[in-house]
Backbone bond lengths (Angstrom), bond angles and torsions (degrees), N, CA, C in turn:
res aa  C-N    CA-C-N  psi(-1)  N-CA   C-N-CA  omega(-1)  CA-C   N-CA-C  phi
1 M - - - 1.488 - - 1.530 111.62 -
2 S 1.273 118.97 130.46 1.435 122.77 -174.89 1.566 111.23 -64.38
3 T 1.290 117.29 140.68 1.437 120.91 179.40 1.546 112.34 -93.89
4 S 1.349 115.50 1.22 1.426 119.87 -177.92 1.500 114.51 -102.29
5 K 1.354 118.06 12.24 1.429 121.59 -178.26 1.501 110.01 -74.24
6 K 1.330 117.23 143.71 1.420 124.25 -175.73 1.542 109.85 -90.89
7 P 1.334 118.39 157.36 1.421 119.58 -166.31 1.536 116.03 -88.57
8 W 1.348 119.37 26.68 1.474 117.23 166.46 1.492 109.20 -67.73
9 R 1.313 117.45 147.66 1.452 119.70 175.14 1.500 112.71 -152.83
10 L 1.269 113.72 164.42 1.435 119.38 -178.56 1.479 111.76 -145.25
11 C 1.327 117.48 132.72 1.473 118.76 172.16 1.479 109.17 -147.83
12 T 1.320 115.62 154.31 1.424 120.91 -179.32 1.520 109.73 -146.98
13 I 1.304 116.56 167.02 1.446 117.85 175.55 1.513 112.06 -130.94
14 V 1.297 115.39 163.74 1.441 124.89 -165.82 1.504 114.48 -69.06
15 L 1.334 116.32 143.86 1.469 124.41 -173.63 1.529 111.70 -68.69
16 T 1.345 118.53 -29.39 1.455 118.44 -179.33 1.517 111.83 -60.47
17 V 1.335 116.52 -28.94 1.464 119.65 177.80 1.471 110.26 -68.04
18 I 1.319 116.39 -40.20 1.455 122.34 -178.37 1.511 109.33 -60.06
19 L 1.339 117.53 -40.97 1.438 121.83 -176.57 1.559 109.15 -72.61
20 S 1.289 116.97 -32.09 1.469 118.00 -173.61 1.523 112.10 -87.01
21 F 1.336 119.39 -20.98 1.449 118.31 -176.94 1.530 112.44 -137.50
22 G 1.327 115.13 30.35 1.462 118.49 167.47 1.520 115.93 80.85
23 G 1.293 120.99 1.20 1.491 119.05 179.30 1.470 112.69 145.11
24 C 1.352 117.71 73.66 1.463 120.82 -179.40 1.489 111.42 -124.28
25 L 1.341 118.08 52.13 1.430 117.51 177.40 1.509 108.86 -125.29
26 G 1.271 119.26 107.07 1.445 123.35 -175.26 1.466 114.55 -112.91
27 T 1.300 119.04 146.43 1.444 122.77 179.98 1.466 114.40 -150.31
28 P 1.293 119.83 78.50 1.419 118.07 170.12 1.525 110.60 -76.73
29 P 1.315 117.68 172.72 1.451 121.19 -164.60 1.539 116.58 -78.90
30 A 1.318 116.05 -176.91 1.469 120.44 -171.15 1.482 112.99 -120.29
31 N 1.338 113.78 166.91 1.446 117.38 176.36 1.512 112.09 -88.74
32 T 1.270 116.54 154.83 1.441 121.05 169.21 1.520 108.41 -95.74
33 L 1.350 117.13 163.09 1.459 120.59 -178.12 1.507 109.28 -119.27
34 A 1.321 115.02 140.23 1.484 118.22 171.41 1.508 108.02 -100.90
35 G 1.301 116.88 141.17 1.461 120.84 -177.75 1.504 110.10 79.87
36 S 1.289 115.08 -167.85 1.444 120.94 -174.12 1.565 115.23 -111.18
37 S 1.318 115.44 10.51 1.478 119.32 -177.88 1.493 109.85 -68.65
38 S 1.340 116.22 145.45 1.447 122.87 175.32 1.477 111.59 -69.22
39 P 1.364 120.49 142.45 1.424 120.85 -178.58 1.530 112.83 -75.43
40 T 1.310 115.41 161.63 1.487 120.35 170.88 1.479 107.89 -91.66
41 A 1.358 116.18 134.79 1.430 120.57 -177.86 1.511 112.90 -101.21
42 Y 1.339 118.74 141.68 1.442 124.72 175.12 1.517 108.45 -130.49
43 A 1.323 117.47 153.75 1.453 122.54 179.59 1.525 108.83 -138.43
44 A 1.353 118.78 150.68 1.414 123.10 174.77 1.508 110.16 -130.20
45 G 1.298 116.56 148.54 1.477 120.11 177.62 1.512 109.81 172.05
46 S 1.366 114.40 -130.62 1.439 118.51 -177.55 1.533 108.58 -159.76
47 Y 1.300 117.16 167.22 1.481 122.41 172.10 1.510 107.92 -138.66
48 D 1.286 116.66 159.84 1.492 124.57 -176.41 1.496 108.23 -95.97
49 D 1.311 116.42 120.75 1.521 121.01 178.41 1.533 110.37 -91.32
50 G 1.344 119.12 9.84 1.442 122.21 -175.50 1.506 115.16 96.91
51 H 1.335 117.07 -15.51 1.442 122.44 -178.92 1.504 111.86 -130.32
52 K 1.296 117.22 -31.94 1.478 120.94 -174.91 1.527 107.62 -158.02
53 S 1.331 116.44 165.29 1.474 121.08 174.72 1.523 108.94 -89.55
54 I 1.339 114.67 133.83 1.495 124.72 -178.57 1.457 108.59 -103.65
55 P 1.307 120.79 121.30 1.466 120.81 175.76 1.574 111.11 -69.09
56 C 1.281 116.23 148.08 1.439 119.00 -176.70 1.553 111.26 -164.24
57 Y 1.337 114.32 169.19 1.475 117.43 165.29 1.525 107.71 -134.54
58 W 1.320 113.95 155.91 1.405 120.73 178.73 1.533 112.80 -118.02
59 M 1.263 118.66 146.85 1.438 125.63 158.98 1.530 105.59 -114.08
60 E 1.306 117.17 173.19 1.501 119.18 178.55 1.535 111.30 -59.44
61 T 1.354 115.37 -24.63 1.467 117.63 -174.17 1.490 112.80 -90.37
62 G 1.372 119.98 -7.31 1.449 118.83 178.92 1.493 112.84 156.06
63 R 1.341 118.17 -173.38 1.425 126.34 -171.62 1.520 111.81 -114.39
64 T 1.347 117.42 143.27 1.431 122.92 175.43 1.536 109.05 -123.09
65 D 1.352 117.57 118.58 1.434 121.99 -179.29 1.546 109.35 -76.76
66 L 1.326 115.53 147.75 1.458 122.31 177.56 1.534 110.83 -116.58
67 P 1.342 118.28 145.91 1.452 120.17 -172.54 1.519 111.13 -81.22
68 G 1.344 115.39 134.39 1.454 122.71 162.90 1.545 107.66 -103.83
69 D 1.322 114.55 -134.85 1.467 115.87 175.85 1.526 112.39 -94.83
70 G 1.333 115.41 -2.09 1.481 121.39 176.39 1.520 112.22 88.91
71 L 1.336 117.27 -10.05 1.468 119.37 -174.75 1.529 112.35 -119.84
72 H 1.337 115.06 -29.63 1.477 119.95 -171.89 1.534 110.17 -122.52
73 S 1.333 113.59 168.74 1.422 119.36 -177.67 1.547 114.55 -69.24
74 A 1.325 115.51 151.44 1.463 118.99 179.51 1.555 105.59 -148.01
75 Q 1.322 115.38 169.08 1.482 120.53 -173.65 1.501 110.06 -150.25
76 A 1.329 117.82 137.70 1.457 122.39 167.92 1.516 106.66 -100.79
77 N 1.325 115.32 122.70 1.438 122.64 -171.89 1.549 113.66 -97.62
78 C 1.318 115.97 -26.21 1.492 118.91 -173.32 1.514 108.25 -153.41
79 I 1.352 114.61 154.70 1.463 118.27 -178.78 1.557 107.95 -139.20
80 F 1.310 114.96 146.08 1.484 122.35 -178.76 1.546 105.98 -143.32
81 V 1.329 115.72 134.13 1.465 121.35 178.75 1.522 108.06 -127.20
82 P 1.353 117.62 101.53 1.490 121.17 -179.88 1.544 109.07 -70.64
83 P 1.345 115.96 174.62 1.467 118.92 -174.85 1.497 114.47 -63.47
84 W 1.354 119.16 -22.66 1.493 120.35 -179.72 1.527 110.31 -83.39
85 G 1.325 120.62 0.98 1.472 120.61 165.39 1.490 117.51 95.12
86 A 1.342 120.00 -9.57 1.447 120.79 178.27 1.506 108.92 -68.92
87 V 1.318 117.30 145.63 1.435 123.23 -179.98 1.555 109.09 -100.76
88 Y 1.331 116.34 119.57 1.413 121.18 178.87 1.557 107.07 -112.51
89 T 1.341 115.47 135.74 1.465 119.83 175.32 1.536 107.49 -132.15
90 A 1.283 115.26 162.33 1.484 122.97 179.14 1.517 110.46 -138.83
91 G 1.319 116.69 147.46 1.420 120.49 -178.19 1.510 112.34 177.87
92 Y 1.287 114.26 -134.01 1.500 121.09 178.83 1.534 110.14 -154.36
93 F 1.324 114.50 163.25 1.462 119.94 163.15 1.485 107.06 -134.68
94 S 1.343 115.63 157.47 1.480 119.61 179.15 1.486 110.62 -104.15
95 D 1.329 117.02 140.83 1.444 122.05 175.42 1.534 110.59 -98.84
96 G 1.316 117.14 12.47 1.505 121.84 -176.54 1.500 112.76 97.34
97 N 1.353 117.62 -19.98 1.464 121.14 -179.61 1.517 112.82 -117.62
98 K 1.321 115.43 -33.66 1.455 118.86 -175.78 1.556 109.36 -153.57
99 R 1.326 115.70 165.29 1.418 123.38 176.82 1.537 108.32 -91.40
100 I 1.315 116.22 129.77 1.464 122.08 -177.65 1.486 109.14 -108.50
101 P 1.345 120.26 119.70 1.479 120.61 -179.87 1.492 109.40 -68.34
102 C 1.355 114.83 144.26 1.468 120.56 -177.66 1.500 110.41 -156.12
103 R 1.339 115.48 169.72 1.461 122.00 168.65 1.530 106.68 -136.23
104 W 1.361 114.27 159.26 1.409 120.47 177.43 1.528 107.37 -126.64
105 V 1.376 116.04 141.18 1.489 122.51 168.81 1.509 103.99 -113.74
106 G 1.321 116.59 112.47 1.434 117.68 -167.75 1.524 108.88 62.41
107 T 1.329 118.78 -115.95 1.424 120.68 177.19 1.567 111.11 -115.84
108 A 1.278 118.10 10.02 1.464 122.74 178.81 1.549 109.91 -87.26
109 R 1.327 117.05 118.66 1.417 120.23 -176.45 1.506 113.69 -94.39
110 T 1.374 117.41 137.15 1.463 122.94 173.23 1.509 106.19 -120.47
111 D 1.380 117.91 124.65 1.464 121.76 175.99 1.524 110.23 -82.60
112 L 1.306 115.15 146.06 1.469 124.95 -175.20 1.501 110.61 -110.88
113 P 1.329 119.09 145.61 1.471 121.21 -174.30 1.545 111.87 -64.97
114 G 1.314 114.43 132.01 1.442 124.36 176.84 1.468 107.57 170.66
115 S 1.318 114.90 76.61 1.471 120.65 -165.56 1.479 117.59 -60.15
116 A 1.366 114.69 -30.08 1.475 118.76 -178.91 1.538 110.71 -94.63
117 G 1.330 116.88 2.28 1.485 120.75 -179.14 1.502 111.59 116.67
118 G 1.358 114.11 169.23 1.448 121.51 -179.09 1.476 112.46 162.86
119 E 1.349 115.97 -167.32 1.452 121.10 176.96 1.558 108.29 -151.63
120 A 1.319 114.04 141.58 1.462 119.10 162.95 1.495 108.81 -93.80
121 I 1.320 117.41 120.65 1.445 123.29 -170.14 1.481 111.93 -101.41
122 S 1.354 116.97 -31.43 1.454 120.78 -172.96 1.499 108.84 -139.84
123 I 1.312 119.89 153.21 1.479 122.58 -178.76 1.531 109.06 -142.45
124 F 1.316 113.37 144.74 1.457 122.89 -179.35 1.510 107.77 -142.78
125 I 1.333 117.38 135.62 1.475 122.08 176.11 1.491 108.56 -112.39
126 S 1.336 116.36 123.84 1.451 119.75 -176.14 1.540 110.22 -73.02
127 S 1.269 115.85 167.64 1.476 120.76 -179.97 1.517 113.42 -61.43
128 R 1.326 115.05 -20.36 1.476 120.97 176.11 1.506 113.35 -91.59
129 G 1.354 115.92 1.69 1.461 119.37 178.51 1.493 117.27 88.91
130 W 1.345 116.92 10.44 1.424 121.28 -177.13 1.558 110.56 -85.42
131 P 1.302 121.65 125.55 1.424 120.15 -179.62 1.523 116.42 -85.40
132 Y 1.326 114.30 133.54 1.465 119.93 174.44 1.541 108.31 -123.17
133 A 1.301 115.65 142.09 1.460 121.29 176.66 1.510 108.84 -132.82
134 A 1.311 117.53 152.71 1.443 123.84 179.41 1.509 111.06 -128.85
135 G 1.283 116.65 149.47 1.491 119.71 177.86 1.519 109.51 171.46
136 F 1.324 115.94 -131.65 1.442 121.60 179.43 1.534 109.94 -152.07
137 Y 1.329 114.12 163.17 1.443 121.10 168.39 1.513 108.89 -134.56
138 L 1.292 117.97 163.78 1.441 124.32 -178.53 1.543 109.02 -95.81
139 G 1.378 114.83 113.50 1.448 120.81 178.71 1.540 110.89 -108.67
140 N 1.301 115.72 -167.33 1.444 121.54 177.58 1.534 111.70 50.77
141 G 1.319 113.85 49.06 1.477 119.10 -179.84 1.541 113.16 69.82
142 G 1.319 115.43 24.88 1.463 119.35 178.10 1.476 114.07 87.25
143 T 1.375 118.26 8.61 1.469 119.80 -174.03 1.517 114.70 -103.87
144 K 1.338 117.55 -9.24 1.452 122.83 -176.17 1.545 111.36 -126.76
145 Q 1.310 115.40 128.30 1.495 120.53 177.89 1.517 108.66 -87.76
146 I 1.371 113.82 116.64 1.460 118.79 -171.80 1.516 107.65 -113.51
147 P 1.399 115.68 124.64 1.468 119.83 178.13 1.524 112.23 -65.97
148 C 1.298 118.01 145.31 1.452 121.01 -177.00 1.544 110.22 -161.85
149 Y 1.333 114.06 169.50 1.444 118.58 163.92 1.529 108.49 -137.61
150 W 1.288 113.95 159.72 1.445 121.01 179.71 1.546 108.48 -114.99
151 A 1.324 117.51 127.92 1.469 122.72 172.50 1.536 105.19 -105.12
152 G 1.341 117.02 107.55 1.422 118.79 -165.28 1.526 108.46 65.69
153 T 1.350 115.48 -120.12 1.476 118.89 174.06 1.521 112.06 -113.64
154 T 1.351 117.44 14.92 1.439 122.27 174.20 1.520 112.23 -88.67
155 R 1.303 118.51 121.83 1.498 122.74 -178.33 1.470 110.26 -87.52
156 I 1.306 118.09 132.04 1.409 125.56 175.25 1.555 109.04 -117.98
157 D 1.314 118.56 116.02 1.482 121.89 179.77 1.506 110.15 -75.44
158 L 1.316 115.52 143.56 1.457 123.01 179.26 1.530 108.94 -107.97
159 P 1.338 117.89 131.43 1.465 120.71 -176.13 1.516 112.25 -65.39
160 S 1.325 115.96 127.72 1.467 118.86 179.11 1.524 110.55 -135.59
161 G 1.325 117.38 -24.14 1.457 120.40 -177.06 1.509 114.03 78.13
162 S 1.329 115.12 -22.04 1.486 120.69 178.59 1.508 107.49 -154.16
163 A 1.304 119.02 -163.94 1.472 121.88 -178.80 1.480 109.63 -66.95
164 G 1.384 116.71 150.12 1.419 122.17 178.55 1.520 109.93 -175.25
165 S 1.331 115.86 -174.51 1.418 121.29 175.91 1.548 111.26 -157.79
166 A 1.311 116.22 145.40 1.467 120.71 169.28 1.498 107.13 -89.38
167 L 1.297 119.22 127.73 1.457 124.46 -175.69 1.528 115.71 -108.64
168 S 1.326 115.43 -13.17 1.518 120.45 -176.96 1.496 108.80 -152.77
169 I 1.302 114.87 148.70 1.473 119.93 -178.06 1.556 109.46 -137.43
170 F 1.331 114.99 144.96 1.442 122.24 177.80 1.508 107.25 -146.72
171 V 1.343 117.63 139.62 1.428 121.62 178.49 1.514 110.24 -123.32
172 S 1.360 117.80 126.48 1.443 121.46 -174.85 1.528 107.79 -144.41
173 G 1.320 117.24 124.06 1.502 121.11 177.10 1.498 111.73 61.66
174 G 1.299 118.42 30.71 1.444 122.88 177.76 1.536 113.54 84.19
175 T 1.349 118.00 -2.32 1.435 122.58 -178.56 1.556 107.93 -100.61
176 V 1.341 113.53 136.57 1.464 118.78 179.54 1.509 108.14 -96.91
177 Y 1.315 116.52 126.79 1.496 121.89 175.05 1.518 107.51 -113.73
178 T 1.299 116.56 136.07 1.443 121.01 175.53 1.556 108.23 -130.77
179 A 1.283 118.46 155.30 1.449 124.32 175.76 1.510 111.67 -133.05
180 G 1.283 116.85 150.40 1.454 118.95 179.05 1.533 110.64 176.24
181 Y 1.323 114.06 -128.17 1.466 117.46 -177.02 1.591 108.03 -160.67
182 Y 1.319 115.46 163.72 1.430 119.61 164.23 1.524 108.87 -137.03
183 Q 1.311 118.77 161.78 1.464 123.75 -173.85 1.497 110.49 -94.17
184 D 1.343 115.30 127.21 1.479 122.81 174.88 1.526 105.83 -118.21
185 R 1.296 115.05 97.20 1.492 119.64 -173.77 1.464 111.19 56.87
186 A 1.324 117.09 -114.79 1.503 119.41 -172.72 1.541 112.39 -93.52
187 R 1.313 119.38 0.50 1.486 119.99 -176.51 1.525 112.52 -126.73
188 F 1.295 114.17 157.61 1.484 121.87 174.82 1.530 109.16 -91.46
189 I 1.337 117.62 136.65 1.450 122.34 176.81 1.512 106.95 -107.36
190 P 1.364 118.31 119.59 1.474 118.72 176.30 1.514 111.29 -69.69
191 C 1.318 117.45 146.02 1.411 121.50 -177.55 1.499 111.99 -160.17
192 Y 1.340 117.95 168.35 1.438 122.61 165.15 1.485 110.15 -136.89
193 W 1.326 113.37 155.00 1.506 120.80 178.91 1.518 108.97 -116.27
194 M 1.334 115.80 132.74 1.443 124.04 171.34 1.512 104.66 -105.09
195 G 1.335 114.83 107.78 1.475 117.43 -167.50 1.546 106.07 66.85
196 T 1.353 115.27 -119.01 1.450 120.01 175.25 1.571 112.28 -115.00
197 T 1.296 116.11 14.73 1.458 121.34 176.50 1.521 111.30 -91.76
198 R 1.305 116.93 117.27 1.468 120.96 -175.65 1.513 112.02 -90.05
199 T 1.351 112.43 137.10 1.480 120.35 171.87 1.553 108.47 -118.11
200 D 1.304 118.83 120.23 1.443 120.82 175.29 1.472 111.29 -77.88
201 L 1.342 116.41 145.72 1.431 124.15 179.91 1.517 109.66 -107.87
202 P 1.338 116.80 139.50 1.478 118.23 -175.88 1.533 113.07 -67.78
203 C 1.319 114.29 139.95 1.487 118.68 178.76 1.538 105.94 -154.05
204 G 1.307 114.20 171.80 1.462 122.32 179.83 1.517 113.06 -83.36
205 T 1.308 115.62 -172.69 1.439 122.14 -173.95 1.540 112.96 -68.54
206 Q 1.319 116.99 -20.28 1.492 119.04 -178.86 1.525 111.05 -86.49
207 G 1.348 118.58 -10.14 1.433 121.99 178.46 1.487 113.20 81.69
208 G 1.348 117.35 -179.59 1.430 121.70 -177.87 1.502 110.54 -171.46
209 Q 1.351 114.50 -170.52 1.472 119.42 -179.56 1.507 107.67 -146.28
210 A 1.328 115.10 148.49 1.478 123.39 170.43 1.542 107.56 -99.35
211 T 1.323 115.34 113.70 1.435 118.87 -171.87 1.558 113.50 -105.61
212 S 1.279 117.71 -11.00 1.476 121.55 -178.77 1.541 108.67 -145.37
213 I 1.331 114.83 145.07 1.444 120.61 177.61 1.497 108.93 -136.00
214 F 1.401 116.62 141.97 1.403 124.47 -179.40 1.531 107.51 -145.76
215 V 1.350 117.01 129.56 1.435 118.16 -172.85 1.572 111.42 -127.76
216 P 1.306 116.66 82.40 1.478 119.16 174.84 1.524 112.47 -84.71
217 E 1.309 115.19 126.43 1.475 121.53 176.08 1.500 112.51 54.77
218 G 1.327 115.02 38.11 1.460 120.45 174.15 1.513 117.60 80.04
219 V 1.353 116.43 1.82 1.505 120.32 179.51 1.518 105.97 -98.44
220 V 1.346 117.80 125.86 1.457 123.59 -178.55 1.525 110.41 -86.90
221 Y 1.329 116.42 119.65 1.432 124.92 173.33 1.577 107.11 -113.13
222 T 1.317 115.64 134.34 1.447 118.35 175.52 1.534 108.00 -131.73
223 A 1.277 117.05 158.44 1.491 121.46 178.01 1.515 109.40 -136.27
224 G 1.298 118.44 151.26 1.448 120.88 179.39 1.505 111.05 178.16
225 S 1.328 115.34 -135.07 1.436 120.01 -178.50 1.521 108.37 -143.92
226 D 1.341 112.62 158.33 1.468 123.81 178.33 1.470 109.94 -139.97
227 G 1.344 115.68 102.40 1.439 119.24 179.09 1.521 115.92 59.34
228 G 1.333 113.56 34.72 1.489 119.16 178.87 1.506 113.19 89.44
229 F 1.312 119.80 5.32 1.456 122.73 178.13 1.539 108.93 -113.67
230 P 1.338 116.91 138.89 1.482 118.85 177.78 1.513 109.45 -73.52
231 C 1.316 116.66 149.08 1.441 120.69 -177.38 1.544 110.23 -161.71
232 Y 1.354 115.90 167.76 1.395 120.35 169.76 1.566 107.68 -139.15
233 W 1.340 114.13 163.06 1.435 119.91 178.83 1.499 107.88 -127.57
234 A 1.365 117.74 132.50 1.480 121.52 168.06 1.527 105.95 -103.35
235 R 1.312 115.02 112.25 1.458 121.25 -164.56 1.536 107.39 54.51
236 T 1.316 121.28 -107.22 1.496 120.39 176.90 1.452 113.12 -117.87
237 T 1.335 119.49 14.18 1.432 123.80 177.02 1.523 111.05 -89.16
238 Q 1.312 117.90 119.07 1.465 121.40 -174.91 1.525 112.11 -91.24
239 T 1.340 116.36 139.50 1.447 124.17 169.00 1.490 107.69 -121.24
240 V 1.321 119.94 117.64 1.459 124.04 175.68 1.550 108.10 -84.80
241 L 1.346 115.20 134.70 1.430 120.90 -177.14 1.536 110.53 -98.40
242 P 1.335 117.23 158.74 1.446 119.50 -178.82 1.501 115.29 -64.23
243 G 1.355 117.01 145.24 1.451 122.61 175.13 1.505 109.86 90.72
244 R 1.327 115.13 176.73 1.471 124.06 172.66 1.509 107.22 -102.78
245 G 1.334 117.89 155.19 1.432 120.30 179.41 1.507 110.13 139.41
246 W 1.336 115.05 -140.70 1.465 120.12 -179.06 1.549 109.69 -157.27
247 A 1.320 113.62 153.90 1.435 121.46 173.34 1.553 108.36 -103.89
248 T 1.321 117.99 128.63 1.446 122.15 -173.94 1.537 112.30 -108.19
249 S 1.345 116.82 -17.00 1.447 119.88 -176.34 1.551 110.89 -145.00
250 I 1.292 114.34 150.96 1.483 117.54 179.71 1.558 107.34 -141.43
251 F 1.307 112.98 143.20 1.487 122.15 179.81 1.522 106.61 -146.13
252 V 1.326 114.84 138.18 1.489 119.11 179.36 1.537 110.14 -127.79
253 T 1.293 114.20 130.05 1.498 119.53 179.36 1.542 107.18 -148.42
254 G 1.323 115.41 136.93 1.495 118.52 176.55 1.487 112.00 62.85
255 G 1.310 118.55 26.97 1.459 121.91 179.63 1.514 113.60 81.35
256 K 1.305 118.95 -3.07 1.437 121.86 -174.50 1.545 109.13 -105.38
257 V 1.340 115.48 136.37 1.484 121.11 -178.95 1.576 108.98 -96.10
258 Y 1.318 113.44 129.23 1.448 122.21 174.17 1.521 108.88 -116.19
259 T 1.300 117.70 130.72 1.459 121.48 174.65 1.520 108.37 -128.99
260 A 1.329 116.66 162.49 1.438 122.16 -178.58 1.515 110.44 -146.10
261 G 1.318 116.95 155.20 1.413 121.15 -179.83 1.482 114.74 171.70
262 Q 1.303 115.86 -128.48 1.461 121.61 -177.03 1.577 105.88 -142.51
263 S 1.354 114.66 134.90 1.440 118.09 -174.53 1.556 109.48 -128.20
264 T 1.315 117.24 -173.43 1.428 126.23 -172.93 1.510 112.54 -40.06
265 G 1.403 116.86 128.32 1.448 120.66 179.51 1.522 112.65 90.14
266 G 1.312 118.99 -1.89 1.463 121.89 177.34 1.521 115.47 80.60
267 G 1.308 116.74 31.76 1.463 117.55 -173.62 1.567 109.61 -110.32
268 A 1.333 114.00 151.07 1.454 120.77 174.72 1.524 109.15 -70.08
269 C 1.351 115.14 142.07 1.431 120.30 -178.57 1.505 110.00 -159.13
270 Y 1.302 115.64 170.90 1.470 124.07 168.52 1.492 109.79 -140.67
271 W 1.312 117.97 155.69 1.422 122.49 178.16 1.586 107.30 -119.87
272 A 1.315 115.68 131.51 1.461 121.95 169.43 1.497 105.18 -102.33
273 G 1.314 118.33 110.12 1.479 119.90 -165.69 1.516 109.27 62.70
274 T 1.291 119.41 -114.11 1.472 123.15 175.92 1.533 109.99 -115.95
275 T 1.343 120.00 10.49 1.459 121.96 179.12 1.487 109.99 -90.62
276 E 1.323 116.27 119.91 1.464 120.56 -175.01 1.578 110.92 -91.88
277 T 1.365 113.36 140.68 1.421 122.25 175.78 1.531 109.41 -124.50
278 E 1.301 116.76 117.51 1.470 118.46 178.09 1.513 109.63 -79.58
279 L 1.309 115.35 149.16 1.479 122.85 -177.45 1.519 110.88 -116.15
280 P 1.342 117.16 140.65 1.455 119.06 -174.92 1.521 112.40 -71.67
281 G 1.384 113.57 135.23 1.450 120.45 172.91 1.515 106.86 -142.85
282 D 1.337 117.30 -179.42 1.419 119.61 -179.70 1.524 113.96 -103.29
283 G 1.334 117.67 17.10 1.431 121.06 177.85 1.492 110.84 -175.33
284 V 1.326 117.05 -179.11 1.451 121.96 -172.78 1.538 111.57 -77.39
285 N 1.287 117.25 -13.78 1.466 121.26 -173.53 1.520 114.49 -101.94
286 S 1.364 115.50 32.32 1.465 117.82 171.95 1.459 110.27 -78.78
287 R 1.359 118.26 149.12 1.416 122.33 -173.91 1.560 108.58 -147.99
288 V 1.332 114.91 147.03 1.460 120.04 175.67 1.531 109.55 -111.74
289 Y 1.318 115.38 136.89 1.456 119.95 -179.88 1.515 113.79 -114.12
290 S 1.321 118.06 -19.21 1.467 120.79 -174.14 1.498 111.63 -143.97
291 I 1.315 115.79 146.14 1.428 120.94 177.82 1.531 111.88 -144.73
292 L 1.337 117.32 140.29 1.426 122.32 170.95 1.508 107.54 -148.00
293 V 1.333 116.85 159.00 1.424 122.51 -175.62 1.524 107.51 -133.76
294 S 1.331 115.92 130.85 1.454 121.88 178.49 1.506 110.64 -137.94
295 E 1.346 118.45 121.88 1.473 123.96 178.57 1.536 112.03 48.62
296 G 1.365 113.52 42.91 1.482 118.68 172.21 1.544 111.92 87.52
297 T 1.319 119.12 -9.64 1.476 122.31 179.01 1.508 110.22 -92.04
298 V 1.307 118.05 128.95 1.484 122.54 179.38 1.519 109.50 -97.12
299 Y 1.336 115.87 120.31 1.460 121.35 174.73 1.482 110.08 -107.15
300 T 1.320 117.65 127.81 1.467 122.67 174.50 1.526 109.38 -128.45
301 A 1.336 113.52 158.03 1.481 117.87 -179.84 1.490 108.97 -142.32
302 G 1.330 118.12 145.30 1.430 121.20 179.52 1.493 111.45 -179.24
303 V 1.327 118.04 -137.21 1.438 124.04 -179.24 1.520 113.29 -139.75
304 H 1.291 120.09 150.65 1.469 120.94 162.76 1.554 104.17 -126.29
305 Q 1.326 116.73 168.26 1.425 121.91 -175.30 1.539 110.81 -105.06
306 N 1.320 116.57 133.30 1.479 123.58 168.03 1.527 106.82 -110.90
307 G 1.333 116.32 95.68 1.450 120.54 -168.38 1.488 108.46 70.63
308 S 1.362 116.05 -117.38 1.461 119.99 176.57 1.487 113.15 -106.91
309 I 1.299 117.53 11.90 1.451 123.68 -177.70 1.458 112.07 -97.86
310 D 1.386 118.02 127.43 1.436 121.38 172.61 1.536 108.69 -74.92
311 V 1.316 118.35 127.89 1.439 124.41 175.70 1.516 110.19 -113.18
312 P 1.384 117.31 112.76 1.439 116.43 177.96 1.497 114.30 -66.26
313 C 1.293 117.46 143.41 1.462 119.27 -173.87 1.548 108.24 -157.80
314 F 1.313 117.42 167.66 1.413 120.03 168.74 1.557 108.63 -142.98
315 W 1.350 111.68 156.01 1.485 118.61 -178.91 1.514 111.06 -118.40
316 T 1.296 115.20 137.05 1.467 123.45 168.78 1.505 105.70 -101.00
317 D 1.337 116.93 110.40 1.464 121.43 -164.75 1.574 106.61 52.52
318 S 1.335 118.20 -110.87 1.474 117.09 -179.41 1.547 111.80 -113.19
319 L 1.324 117.74 11.37 1.450 119.63 176.96 1.509 112.06 -89.36
320 R 1.340 116.23 119.37 1.461 119.93 -175.47 1.515 113.31 -92.58
321 R 1.323 117.18 139.95 1.486 121.38 171.66 1.534 109.11 -132.05
322 D 1.371 114.55 128.38 1.456 120.14 -176.74 1.514 112.09 -89.66
323 F 1.323 115.26 151.12 1.466 119.48 170.94 1.549 106.35 -67.76
324 S 1.349 114.00 153.82 1.435 118.44 -176.68 1.547 112.49 -78.31
325 D 1.341 116.96 -20.24 1.473 119.95 -177.57 1.516 107.78 -110.07
326 A 1.302 118.09 97.24 1.479 124.08 177.47 1.531 107.74 -104.12
327 T 1.330 115.50 79.58 1.498 122.03 -172.97 1.518 109.53 -68.01
328 K 1.316 115.47 133.44 1.486 120.80 178.05 1.536 107.60 -61.30
329 G 1.354 114.74 135.34 1.454 118.69 179.72 1.513 114.11 79.66
330 A 1.319 118.01 9.81 1.460 118.83 -178.30 1.516 110.78 -72.61
331 K 1.294 113.58 149.04 1.520 120.50 175.29 1.503 106.95 -126.59
332 I 1.328 118.51 111.10 1.447 122.97 -176.73 1.537 107.51 -93.19
333 N 1.306 117.43 121.46 1.470 122.00 -176.26 1.509 114.66 -106.14
334 S 1.354 115.06 -24.15 1.451 118.25 -172.84 1.516 109.30 -155.50
335 M 1.352 114.43 145.79 1.457 120.42 174.98 1.535 110.16 -127.54
336 F 1.313 114.15 150.91 1.448 121.13 179.22 1.502 108.29 -138.92
337 L 1.342 116.42 136.17 1.444 122.44 176.17 1.527 108.65 -119.20
338 R 1.366 114.55 130.82 1.454 120.38 172.87 1.488 110.53 -132.65
């Protein structure tokens, strides 16, 4: 693995989680690559041991389990690997009554403030090694989902006016950027926060979400969905992408916007500008969670399904390579390429 790779990074997590727990789709940014070497792929998620879900992360060489409370289910939602090689993950564990937001460095767990419960959905490590996580906690006596981020273990609430969640985090020049949504009556409004200042993103009457954020040279790019259609925003200018589905990751290089996700028919794909490229999988439920581009080569990472089993994989342009450990009952929530 090249030692000259720069610390941009990208990770996201699966949309089914967002639907089942009110907003669990995170996408912080990706690394760029120097030279032509293929990246190393990492994945985070969980597997079923027959009694509960066990949080874990994978490399191509195998799986590492992460500690919860030992009795109840837990989940790793996002993964980040800085240049010095430590593996950071973020998620939650259950104590039997509530979900407790947390992060892991290697296998060492740190719980994050959110006394009534919550989740860490996205994680970013600054160039100085400071950990940031984004997600939500339950406030108002456990009845309101409040978007927030954690700097170390200090929680910063994000203004939403109502329920919402931060789904992605990016740190640039000492400024924390997060993306997500808040609820306006019956619909979700996509937005991003610069520090704690919220900017709403245009969407249709059905609402949407911003699931990924990337900030090159101070310009905020976000990706997500609008009424079931994939899209991205440059600052607040929206571009709708072909097909139905969602965009889970965004990467910008040489002035060109690349997004990745899932499109019509349930297939993994990426878009260069607005041109869609379908990626090979073994079924209709293949999905892409991460994208980066180096010297004209497009690297994407995600999962395809073998029967009902999620198999973590990554593609170099359109050539797929599977992880060696495809654990039965695995749930892949996030991918990272370095």
